N, C-alpha and C positions, 0 to 999 in steps of 0.2 A: 794640489798642484794642477794648474790649468794646461801646462805645456810640457812637451818632451822635445828634445833636440835631436836632430839627425846625427849629431856627433856622440850622442849617448849610447849606452849599451842596450839595444832593444832587439838584439838578434834572436832572443828566445821568446819574443812576444809577437802576437798576431796584430798586425796593423791593418785596420779596416779603411778602405778607400772611400772617401767622400766625393760624390760626383754631383755637381749642380745641374739642374735641368729646368729650362724654361717651360712654362705650361704649353706654349705654342709648339714646342718640340717634342711634347710627350708622345703623341701617336707615332711619329716616325721612329723615335727611340724604341718604343714598345715592340714595333715590328721587327727590330733587329735582334730581339731576345730569343733564346731557346724556348721551346714550347713550355717546358716546366716553369721557367721564369715568368713567361707571359701569364700563365695561370696564377702563379703566386701573386703577381702584381694586381691582377684582377680581383682576387680574393681579398687582398689587403685593402682595397679601395683607394690605392694611390693614384692620384691624377695630376701630380706635379703642382699642386696648389702651394702657395706660400706657407711655410711651416710644416708641410707634410714631408715624411720620409718613408723609405721602404728599404729594408735590408735584404740583400740577395746573397745566398751562399756561393762560395767560390767553387770552381771546378778543378779537380785534381789538386795540384799544389798552389793554385791561385788563391789569394786571400779573399775573404768576403768583401762585399762592397755595400755602400749605403747611398742610395740616390735620394736627393732632396729637391723640393720645389723652391725656386728662387723667389725672393721678395722683390717688390718694386720700390721699397723704401730707401734703398741705398746699400752700399757694400758693407757697412758696419753691421747691418742687421742680418746678413745672409746666413751666418752660422750661429748668431746669438740666440735665435729662436729655438735651436736644436739642442743646446747644451743640457737643459734639464730633462729632455725627453729621450735622448739616445741611450741605448744599453751601455753599460760601463765598458770601457775599452780604450784603446789608443786609435786615433783616427788621423788620416792624412788627406788633405785637400788635393784632388786631382782635377785640374782644369787648365784652360788656356788664358786665364785672366792675367792682366798686366801686374807688375810688381806692386804698384800702389793699391790695386784692387785686392790682391791677396793679403797685403799688409792690413788694410782696413777690416777685411773679413776676419782675419786671424785675431786682430785686436778685439773685435766684437765678441769672439769666443771667450777670451780671458775676462772681459768686463762682465759677461753674462755669468761666468763661474764665480764671481766675487760673492763672498758671504762675510758679514760682520759677525764674528762668533766670539767676541771677548766675554760676553756674559751668558750666552746661550749656545752651547756647543752644537755644531752640526756634524754628525758622524757620517752623513751620506757622502760617499765618494763620487766625485764627478769624473766624467770622461776627460781624456787628455788629447790635445792636438799636437801632432808632430809638425814642427815648424820648418819651413824651407830655410836653407842656410842664408839666403840673401835677405831675409827679413827677420831672422831670429832675434838678433840683438835689439833692433828697433821696436819690434812688437813688445818685447819684454820690458824695455825702458818706458814706453808709453803706458803700458798696462800698470806697471809698478807705480808710476807717478800719479795716475788717475786714482788708483786704489789707496795711495797715501792720503790724498784729499778726502776720499770717502771715509777712511778710518778715523782721521782727525775730526771730521765734522760729525760723524756718528757717535763719537765718544761723549758721554754726558759730562757736564761741566764739573761735577764732583771729581772727575779724573782727567779733566782737560781745562784747568784754570790757567791763569797767566804763567805760573811756574812750569806746569806740564807742557805748555806750548813752547816755552823757552827750552825745555829739555828736548823736545822734538827737533827744534832748530839745531841745538848742540849735537844731537845724534847725526843729523845730516852733515854738519860741519866736520865731524870726526871722520865720517866715511870718505870725504873728498878733500881732506887736508885744508879746510877753510878755517878762518878765524871767527870766533863768536864772542860777543860781549853783550852784557845786559845792564841797563841802568834802571835801578829799582827804587820805588818809594820816593822819599823826599830828595834823593839825589836828582830826580827829574827836575826839581825846582832849581837846585844849584847849578845844573848844567843846561838850564833854559829850555825845558820842555813843559811849560806850565799848563797847556791845554790837556795834554795826556794825563797829568797828575790830577787836574780838576775833575775829569770824568771818572777816574778810577779811585779817588781817595776814600770814598764811602765804604768800599769793600774791605774786609779783613784780609783779603788776598791782595797784596800790594800791586799797584800798577807798575808797568815796566815798558821800556823800549828795548826790543830785541834787535841786535845788529849782527849781521854775518857778512864777511868780506872774503873774496876769493879771486884769484887770477893775476895776470901780469900787470904790474903797475903802469906799464906803458900802453896797455890796450885801452880802447874806448870804454868809458864807464857806463854800465847798464845798471840803473837803479830800479829795484822792485820793491814796492810798498804795499803792504796788505793790512786790512782792517782786522784786528785781533780782539774784538769784543767777545770774551769767552762766555758771557751771559749778559743779556740785556733785559732788565726788568722794566725798562723805560725810565728808571729813576723816579723822581718825585712826580713826574707826569706818567704815572704807573700804567703799564699795559694791562689789558684784560687777561684772564686766564688763557683764553684762546690765543691771544696775541703772544703770550709767552711760551706757548706749547713747543715751538721749534727753535727757541732762542739759543739753544746750545750751538746752533749752526752760525751764529753771528760772528764767529771767528773764521768763517769760510774764506774770506779774502786772504787772511794770513796763511791758511792751508794751501790756497792756490799758488801764492808766490813762493812758498817753500817748495812745493812740487815743481814749479817752473824753474826755480834755482837748481833743484836736483837734476833736471834734464839738461840745463845749461852746463853744469859741472860734469855730468856723466858724458856728454858729447864733446866736452872740451872746446866749447865755442870760444873764439879768441876775443874775450871781453874781460874787463875788470868788473866783477860783480859786487853790488852793494844791496843787501837785503835788509829791509826795515819793517818790523812788525810792532806797532804799539799795542800792547796786550793789557787789557783791563777787564774788570767786571763793572757794569753800570748798575750799582746797587742803591738801596735806600738806607740811610742812616742820618744821624743828627748833623753830620758834616758833609752831606751830599750837596753837590752844586744844585742851584735852584733856578726855576724859571725867573727871568728878570735879572739874574746876575750878569755882570760884565766881566769876562775873563780875558787874560792876556794870552798871547800866542808867541811862538818863537820868532815869527817874522816881524813882530811889533804891532800887528793889527789887533785891535780890540774887537771882541765878539760878544754881542748881547745874546743871551740864551733865551730864545723864544720858546723852546721846548726841550726838556732834558732827554726826550726820546730820540732826538736827532743828534746822538752822541758820536756816531761813527765818523762823520765829517769833521768833528772837532778834534778827535785824536789823530786823524789823518793829516790835519793842518800842520801840526808840528813836524811830523815825519816827512811830509812833502817839502816843507821849508828846508829842513836839514839836507834832504837829498839834492835839492837845487843848489845849495851852497857848495856842493862838491863838483859843480859844473859837469853834469853827466851828458853823455851823448844821447841818452833816451831815458825817460822816466815812465814806468808803467805801474799803475795801482789797480788792485782788485779789491772790491768791497761788496759785502751784502748790504747795500746802502739804503735802498728805498723800496717800500711797497709800491710806490708809483711806477717803478720800472716793470713790476709784474702786471699792473693794470694796463700799461701801455703795450707790453710785449708778450704777456702770458708767462708761463713758467719754463718754457723750453727754448726761448729765443733771448739771447743775452745782448743788451744794448752796450755800445761803447761810444765814448766821446774822445775827441782829440783836438788840440789846438792846431793841428795840421791835417787837413781833410784827406790828403793823399795817403797819409800814414794810416788813418782809420780805415780807408777803403782797401788798403793793402792787407790789413788784418782781416777785414771782412771777407776778402777774396780767399785768403788762406783758410778761413773757416769753412768755406764752401769746399775746398780741396779735401779737407780731412773730416768732413761731416760733423763739424762742431760749429753750428750756425751762430752768427752774430749779426747785429744790425747797427749801422752808424746813426747816431742821434746828434742833433745840433747843439752847439754851445751858443744858444740864441741870446745875443748880448742885450737886447732890450729888456729881457727878463731880470737883468741885474738889479733893476729898481725894486724888484719884489723882495730882495734880501737886504735892503737898506735899513739902517737903524737911526733913530733920532739922537741916540746917546752913545753909539759906538760906531766903529768903522763898518760893521756889517752885523746882520742877524743870522743865527744858524738855521732859521726856518723862514719860509716864504709867507708873505701876506696873503697868498692865494692858495687854495687847495688844488689848483691845476698845475700841470707841468712839473710835478715834484722831482722827478729824476733829473730834469734839466736844471732846476734851481739848485739842487744839491751839487751837481757837477760845476755849476758856476761858482758856488761857494768855494769848492776845492781849487778852482782856477786862480782865485786870489792868492794862493800860496805857491803857485808855480811861476817861475820866471818866463816871460813871454817868448824869449828866444830859445827856450829849451823844449825839444819835442816831448810831448806828454800825452799819454793815453790813460783814460779812466774807464774801468769796466765794472758795471753794476751787476754783479753775478747773483744768481739765486742760490747756488751751491746745494741744490736739493732736487730730488725727483719726487713729485707728488704721488705718483703711482708707478707700478711696475710696467716696464716696456722691455722689449728684447734688448739685452745688453745694458739696461738702465734700471736696476732694481730700486725700489722705493727707498728713500733715505738720502744721505749725503752724496753729492755728486760734483765733479769738476766740470764746469761749464765755461768755456772760453780758454781753457788751459792749452789744449792741443792746437787751437787756431793761433794763439799768440806764439807758441813755440815754433810752429811751422814758419811764421813770419820771421822770428828771430834767426832761424836757420838760413833763411834767404838773405837777411840783412847782414849777418855776420859769418855765415858758414863757409 
């Protein structure tokens, strides 16, 4: 447990006060201390550098305190770097920070305390943070949603295939009294989702479209679409061993939209929610779809398969087409779609695309507010010629190796009605290395930015 609540019974426990200190304020602060505390600070080597801390005993009935050096990297990291270092106990932040700053710092604490322990138990008890009442519920909701993404992405495909992903959606639906339905296997063909079926048909774990609905029928419709490729071998255009190493995370888009849906329902945003996750494994078998095949889509556009490893955009095509048929107020899709996005932006900055530039910029601004950085990329229309096909309406891959995340977004745009506001997010869903509050492994990138925007749009 990362948090304690002020409403809980902690009367018998010692609560240690956490006091932030800027390096520039260190000497004036040190001069205010009693002699024995000044000596203790000197012996400890504490200089209020980022990540440093120094515990000080209380006087009389006063509780002990812990002074820590502030980071320059943002509010989310202020406490995150301390979680693994502090002596076990219950801590409470004492500062003059604004509510948003305390919220972000407290969220960083919980994200740093995360541990994926499904297969390898971690018996080390972490310290707990006593949350101020004005941020308690929000911090817990955001932390739980982000950790939901991490848990789903970190789980190996053996235990997170299409059926298990559908079970995860059903679990959230049950929590919030939502409706959940799944279209499985050959029923995808009879109900006109041929592209989803084509990509997933080679696996012995049947492809499916997972659908969840929630909210007032009279409210504006918010459609969330997430790529749910539970494992991507590359298909007949087989990936290398190194390329497959992290492909359990290829359902990260689905994990993001499920966590986003959880936040929407938990906060009771006044929307009618439609969640769609095409869940498949891109496998190799005698009936696998092939390079050069031309497949049908729900929208009626034919797609030549230039590369079977560009499968995510193909399954999203049917889901986006269905979403637009419902005349939504807004469509947002998340997908671990292209390596080109990582080449363009690196692993920590998430690109987003939109057919309405003001919408994209509003989400980018929201990301700055909540320290979940995103960057607007162009739907550069002249690049449409790169995904033309001589025998089909379009090709699923570009004729060029350049601009890959743009041409992938342009492919998806073919399946979105021009008048419907649409956002596409090419998330990485992964931390390559440990950072404060961001342990290596599955990660929600873009989740909090989009939710902050939704709160402003509908809240």
